[in-house]
N, C-alpha and C positions, 0 to 999 in steps of 0.2 A: 272773686265771684262766688256768692253763697248759693248753693243749690237748694231749691225748695224741698222741704222734708215734711211729709205728712205721715203721721203715725196713728194707728188705731189701738186703743186699749180696751180690750173686751171685758175686763174686770171679771167678776164671778158669774159669767154667763156662758152658755153653750156646752152641751154635752160633746163628746168626741165626734159623734156623727154630725151634729150640727156645725161644729167647727170645721170639719172637713168640707162640708157642703159650701160654707161661706168662703173658705179659702179657694176652692175651685172656681167659684163665681168671680172672685177678685182677680185671680190669675188670668182668666179669660178677659175680664173687663179692663185690665191694666196692661195688656200685652204690649201696647205701643206707647205707653206713657214713659216719658224720659226723666221723671223726677224721682227722688228718693222716697220710698214707701216702706213702712214697717207695720206689722200687725203683731199684737201681743195677746195670744189666747191664754186660757188658764193652764196651769202646770200640767194637768192631766191630758191636755190635748196637744202639747208641744210636739211629741213624736209624729202624730198623725198629720198635723198641719205642716210640719217640716217636709213630709213626703209629698204633700200636695204642692208645695212651693218649689220643688226641685225643677231646675231649668228656667225659673222665672227670676226677675230682678227684685222681688219682694223680700225684704229682710224679716227674719223671725225674731221676735222679741219675747222676753219674759217680763212679768209684771213686778217682780221683786226677787230678792235672793237673800240668803243668810249671810251673816258677817264673818263666818269662819269657813275654812275649806272642808272640814269634817269634824265629827265629834258628837258629844252628847247634847244635841240641839233638837229636841223632839219637835217635829212638825215643820222644820226648816228645810229648804232646798239649797244646796251648795253651788258655788260657782263651778266646781268640777262636774257636777251633775248636769248643769246647763250646757257646759262645753261639750259634754258627752252626747247631748241631744242635738247638737248643731245650732244652738242659739247664737245669734249675732249681736243682740243688743239687750240690755236690761234697763228697765225703768226703776229709778231709785228716788226716794224722797217724796213720793206722791203724797198729796195732802191727806188721803185716807190713811196712809201708813203713819204719817206724822200725828194727825189729830184724833184718829180713832184708835190706833194701836200704840200711840205714845212714843214713836221713834224720834230720838233726839238728833240735833244737828251733828253731834259727834258720831252717833251710830250710822247716820247716813254717810258721813265722810269715810268711815271705816269700810263700808260697803263699796263706795266709789273707788277707793284705792285698791281694794281687793279685785274688783271687776277689771280695772285697768291693768293690774299686774298679770291677769290671765288672758288679756287680749280681747276682752269684750268691750264693745262700745257702750256708752252710758247716756241715757236721757235723765238728767238731773232736774227734778221738779222743785220749784219754789213758788211762794205766793202767800198773800195775807188773808186773814179772816175778815169777816164783815166788821167786827168790832175794831180790829186794827185799822181797817180802811177808814171807818168813820172817825177814828181817833187821829187820823192824819199821819200815820206812821208807816204807810205802805213802803216807802223807800227804805226806811231803816230795817224793816222786817226782811225785805227781799235782799238787801245788801248783806245782812247778817247771815242769811241762809246760803247765799252764793259764796261768800267768803269762807264760811265753815265747810261747805260742801267741797270746795276746791283746795282746802288746806293740804299742804304737802303733795299736791299734784304738780308734776313737772310740766313745764311749758310744752315740751315735746309731746305730751299726752293729750293736750287740749283738742287736737284734731279728732280724738275719739269721744269727745264729750259734746252733747247737745244740751243746752239749757232750755227748760220749759217753764214759762211763767203761767201759772194757773191760779188765779184768785180763788180762794176757797169758797167764797160766797157765790161764785158763778158755776160751780161744778154740780151738774145734775139738777140745777134749780130752774133752768130756762133763762136765767139772767146772764147777760154777757157784758163784759167790759166793752165800751165803744171802741171801734178801731183806733180812735185817737188816744183813748186812755191806755189801751194795750201798747200802742207804739211809744207812748211816753214812758211807761215802765220798762219796756224793752230798751229804750235809750239809756235809762238809768243803769240797767244791768250791763249794757255794752260799755258804758263809761267806767263802771267798776272793773270789768275785765281788763280794760285798758290800764287802769291804775295798778292792777295786780300783775299783769303779764305783758303790757306794752300795747301800742297802737295797732300793730299788725295782727296780734292775737285777737284783739277786740273786733277788728274789721272782719276777721275770718269766722268768728264765733256764730254758729247758727242758733237762733233763739226762736223757739216755738211758742205759740199761744195755745192754752187749753182752758176750756170752761164753756160748756153749752155751745160748742161749735156745730153749726148746721149748714146744709147746702146753701141756705139763704144768706148767711153772713160770711161764709168762707172767703169769697172773692174780695169783699171789702176789707177784711182783716189782712189778707195777703197783699193787698195793694199798699199797705203801710211800709215805709222805708225800713223799719227795724224788725218787722215781723217776717221771719224767714220760713216758718212752717207752722203746722197745727198738730196738737195732740188731742185726738178726738175720742170721746167716751161713748155715750149712748148711740150717737149717729154712726159709729163704726160697726154696729151689730147687724146691719143689713146692707147688702150691696147697693140697694136702691138709694140709700142715703150716703154711704161712704164714697162710692164712685164719683158722684158729682162734687164732693168735697175735694177729692184728689184732682179732679179736672175743673178746678174752681174758675178758670178763665172763661169757660163756656157758659157760666151762669151770670156773667157780668154784662 
């Protein structure tokens, strides 16, 4: 039984005070929600948000991390630093990291293995560009990214990994893959996990959808057989929009 998993990626938004205020609202609003919820504020707000989440079931996520434990890596934040702050989960391979900052499949895999080695859970993001989608190679792109991202990952570690399908053309554009399109690609991903790790691993794998998720489409997306959760960007920046997404059944 896959537990629904809703995550909010706040990206480069919110001062520390703003992040604290939103975290407090979410703690109050999600007190009796029984599903898995994670929020990922900016690095600067992690300690303050962690304090607000104490005693709640909401997980603290980081939006990225460096590929090494320590060293001469100006501007990076290491896995040891994230652990020290009480981070539970790290988002890796987000399309903005891949396509804006040039992170390769190999670099993403290096980060995945490092995070797992230090006991962090991982949300591993994959997805195609508009050009790739129009070229009919969505499946090939997603399969390449998943295969590379999970390279040298032990089957015993899969329980610490969530896959997130986020078509690049749908992120922040207002465009969303139809629930049926999302489910079809999630089915492709699940089948690949089955080929790589076996049927039971594939059945257990939680696969989120990300890309212009809103209160109005969350329920329809979550109704799909292979959509197990949502990775929410802009709509996670306000309690008024994120809470209805987490409580998606109430909007259907």
